[in-house]
Every structure is written in structure tokens, then in C-alpha cells.
C-alpha positions in Angstrom: 189.6 -70.9 121.3 190.8 -69.1 124.4 193.5 -70.7 126.5 191.3 -72.5 128.9 194.2 -73.7 131.1 194.1 -70.3 132.9 190.6 -70.9 134.1 191.3 -74.5 135.2 194.4 -73.4 137.3 194.2 -75.0 140.8 190.8 -76.6 140.2 189.1 -79.4 138.2 189.2 -79.4 134.4 186.3 -78.4 132.3 183.8 -81.2 131.6 183.1 -82.1 128.0 179.7 -80.2 128.1 181.4 -77.1 129.5 184.0 -77.3 126.8 181.3 -77.6 124.1 179.4 -74.6 125.5 182.6 -72.5 125.6 183.4 -73.6 122.0 179.9 -72.5 120.9 180.3 -69.1 122.7 183.8 -68.6 121.2 182.4 -69.4 117.7 179.5 -66.9 118.1 181.6 -64.0 119.6 185.3 -64.4 118.7 185.5 -66.7 115.7 182.7 -64.9 113.9 184.5 -61.6 114.1 181.8 -60.0 116.2 184.2 -59.1 119.0 186.8 -57.7 116.6 184.3 -55.1 115.4 184.6 -53.2 118.7 188.4 -53.2 119.0 188.9 -50.0 116.9 185.6 -48.3 117.7 186.7 -45.1 119.5 185.3 -41.6 119.2 188.1 -40.7 116.7 186.9 -43.5 114.4 183.3 -42.4 114.7 184.2 -38.8 113.9 186.3 -40.0 110.9 183.4 -42.1 109.7 181.1 -39.1 110.0 183.5 -37.0 107.9 183.8 -39.7 105.2 180.2 -40.9 105.1 178.0 -38.4 106.8 175.8 -38.4 109.9 173.1 -40.7 108.5 175.6 -43.4 107.6 177.4 -43.0 111.0 174.1 -43.3 112.8 173.4 -46.5 110.8 176.8 -47.9 111.6 176.3 -47.3 115.4 172.9 -49.0 115.1 174.5 -52.0 113.5 177.0 -52.2 116.3 174.1 -52.0 118.8 172.5 -55.0 117.0 175.8 -56.8 117.3 175.6 -56.3 121.0 172.3 -58.0 121.0 174.0 -61.1 119.3 176.7 -60.9 121.9 174.2 -60.8 124.7 172.4 -63.8 123.4 175.7 -65.7 123.2 176.5 -64.8 126.8 172.9 -65.8 127.8 173.3 -69.1 126.0 176.6 -69.7 127.6 175.1 -69.2 131.1 172.5 -71.9 130.4 174.6 -74.4 128.4 177.6 -74.4 130.8 175.5 -75.1 133.9 176.4 -78.5 135.5 173.3 -80.2 136.7 173.3 -83.3 138.9 170.7 -84.8 141.2 172.3 -83.1 144.2 173.2 -79.7 142.9 172.9 -77.2 140.1 176.0 -75.1 139.9 178.9 -73.9 137.8 182.3 -75.5 138.3 185.1 -73.2 139.5 186.7 -73.1 136.1 183.4 -72.5 134.4 182.5 -69.7 136.8 185.9 -68.1 136.1 185.3 -68.3 132.3 181.8 -66.9 132.6 183.0 -64.0 134.7 185.7 -63.1 132.2 183.3 -63.4 129.3 180.7 -61.2 131.0 183.3 -58.7 132.1 184.5 -58.4 128.5 180.9 -57.9 127.2 180.1 -55.3 129.9 183.4 -53.3 129.5 183.0 -53.3 125.7 179.4 -52.2 125.9 180.3 -49.4 128.3 183.0 -48.2 126.0 180.5 -48.3 123.0 177.9 -46.4 125.0 180.4 -43.8 125.9 181.5 -43.3 122.3 177.9 -43.2 121.1 176.9 -40.7 123.8 179.9 -38.5 123.2 179.2 -38.4 119.4 175.5 -37.7 119.9 176.1 -34.9 122.4 178.6 -33.3 120.0 175.8 -33.2 117.4 173.7 -31.2 119.8 176.5 -28.8 120.7 177.4 -28.3 117.1 181.1 -29.3 117.5 183.4 -32.2 117.8 184.1 -31.7 121.5 181.1 -32.5 123.6 181.3 -31.6 127.2 181.2 -35.2 128.4 183.5 -36.8 131.0 186.1 -39.3 129.9 185.4 -43.0 130.3 186.5 -44.2 133.7 186.4 -47.7 135.2 188.2 -47.6 138.5 189.3 -45.4 141.4 193.0 -45.0 142.2 192.8 -44.2 145.9 196.5 -43.4 146.5 196.6 -40.9 143.7 193.0 -39.8 144.4 192.0 -40.0 140.7 189.6 -41.8 138.4 191.3 -44.1 135.9 190.4 -45.9 132.7 192.0 -49.2 133.8 
């Protein structure tokens, strides 16, 4: 399980039900190996896969990864519902839980964006008949002082 202390810093600790919900999420995404499937997925890997196994198998591999995103989405959705602290006065997320949810959702969205970029680049390369599709590099932020887009 992730080091939960960083989410609890300067605020109340996770409740037992929050810890249970986080444990279920971690088991579904991290412990199952689902998250690890995307660590090495880059355009170079997809092109290697196509060379080794052909376009049809590569297309199937990308579809399988898309199905994994559906499982990941369902795990995030479940986390959102299971971690909610409900009392007679309020329905809310604790500060620590909100921090954890934000980190989990950010990881999901960043990884999905990277996957979609790889898939789009590979697909466009098929249309252009070559490995180098005319598609912009993945960017995530603006570096104002340097006036550039960055991947960080």
C-alpha cells in the first residue's frame, strides 16, 4: 500500500473506512499489476510490438490496455463512493482522503493521456505509411520563463 502518511501530514488521520477503501483501490490498481502494465508503454514499445507480432496483434494489445483503463476507472469510481465520510451533519471527504483521491485521479488521467498519445501516434503512422507520424509530442505544462511547453 502507498505511504499514507504523506496524505495525513498536518491533518487528521484516515478513518478505518477510508483506509479500507484505499486498500481496496490499491489492490485493484497497484497490487493487481494493472498500473504496472502502463509503465513501459511508449511509442517505441508499440512499434517494437508491431515489428514482432504485426499490426493486428498490436491493435489487440492496445484494445486490451483500453479495457484495463475501464477497470482502473471503475476502481477510481468505487474509491470516490467508498471513501466518502457521511455523518448526520455533513457529507464530505476528509482532508487526507481528498489528497489521496486527487493523487489517484491525477495518476489515472496522466497515464490515460499518455496512452491516448501513444495510440494516436501509432494510428496516424499507419495512415502516413511510416513510423514518424506528424503528431506533436506529449505536453503537460507551460514553462512561462522559458516560453516552452514541457512534458513535466
